[in-house]
N, C-alpha and C positions, 0 to 999 in steps of 0.2 A: 289534546292528541297532537303530537307533532307530525310533521310531513313524513318522517321515517316511519313512524308507527302505523300511519295511515297507508302508506305505500305497502309495507310489509303485511298488513291485513288484506289488502286488495289482492297482493300476489299469492297469499296463502290460499284465498278462496278460489282464485283462478287456477292454481296448482291442483287443489283437491278436485275441482270439477273436471280437469283434464285427466287426472288420474282415474276417476270414476269412468268417464267415457273410454279411456283406453282399456281399462279392465272390461268393460261392457263389449267393446269392439273385439277384444281378443277372445272372449268367450263365443261371441257370435261367429267369428272367424273359424274357430276350432269346430264348432257344430256344423258350420257351413261345409268345411272340408270333409267331415265325417259323412254328411248327406251326399256330397258329390261322389264319394267313394262308393257308397251303397248304390246310388243311381247309376254309377258306371258300370258296376257289376252286374245289376240287373239288365242294363242296356246291352251289355256284351252278350249275356245269356240269351236274350231275346234275339238279337241279331245273328247269333252263330247258326241258329236253325235256318234262317233265311239265306244268309250269304256266306256262311262259313266263318271259322275262327279268324282267319287272317284279315277278311273283308271287314269283319265286325270290329276288330281293333283298329283297322285304317279309318273306318267311318268315325269312330270315337276320337282318334287322334286328330283327324281333320276337324271335327266339331270344337275340340278344345283349342287348336291353333286359330280358329276363327274367332272363338271368344276372346282369347289373348289378344289378338290384333285389334279387335273392336274396343277392348278396354284400353289399349294404348292409344288409339285414335281418340277415343273419348277424353283421355287424360291430357293428351297434347292439346286438344281443341280447348279444354277447360282451363289450361294455364293462363291464356290470355286471348280469348276470341277476338275482342275488338282490335288489338294490335295486329294479329294475323290478317284480319280483314283490311284494315288500313294499310298495312305493309303491302298486300297484293295490289290494292288499288293504286298505290303511289308508284310502284315499281313499273316502268313501262317496258323492262326487258323480260318480264314473265309473260306478258301478253302474246308475243309471237311464239313462244315456246308452248303455251297453253293452246293456241290455235293449230300449231303443228301436231299436237297431241291428239286434239280433236279431230283433225283431218286424217290422222293415222287410224284412229279408232272408227272412223266413218268409213274409211277403205276397208278395213278389216271385217266390218259388218256387212258391207255391200258384196265383198267376196264371198263371205260365208253363205249369204242369202242367195247369191247366184249359183254357187256350187251346190246347194242343197235344193234349189227349185228345179234344176233340170231333171228330166226323165232318165231312168236307168238305161244304159246302153246307147244313149244319144251323145254324139260328139259335141264338145263345146264350140261355140262359134269362133271362127278364126279371123284374124285381122288381114286385110288385104295390104299388100306392099304397093307403094307407088313408085 
């Protein structure tokens, strides 16, 4: 058996395996989409009685957008997680930006907690001018 014949046999087996996998994934994808369609219809029917037709469709749209965003994040993370981690560790320019973002989020959470913790009708504390 020559090298060309050996390579052709190996490529042929790999190609047939990929074709079988692709067919299986295609069938699974079609069935998954049909199932999502039926589940969406049932969810809209159930939610329409509770929150109305527009609200039901809005909730379902938000759910699908969150699922899509999660898939995109997972795919980007799975591309090369070690490179992303080492890249963020090596770049010193990202750390001040991350700290600024953390401080901004902390300030937003603090402001929200302070605004929601005060009693209704009570004025917020004022700052004294010097």
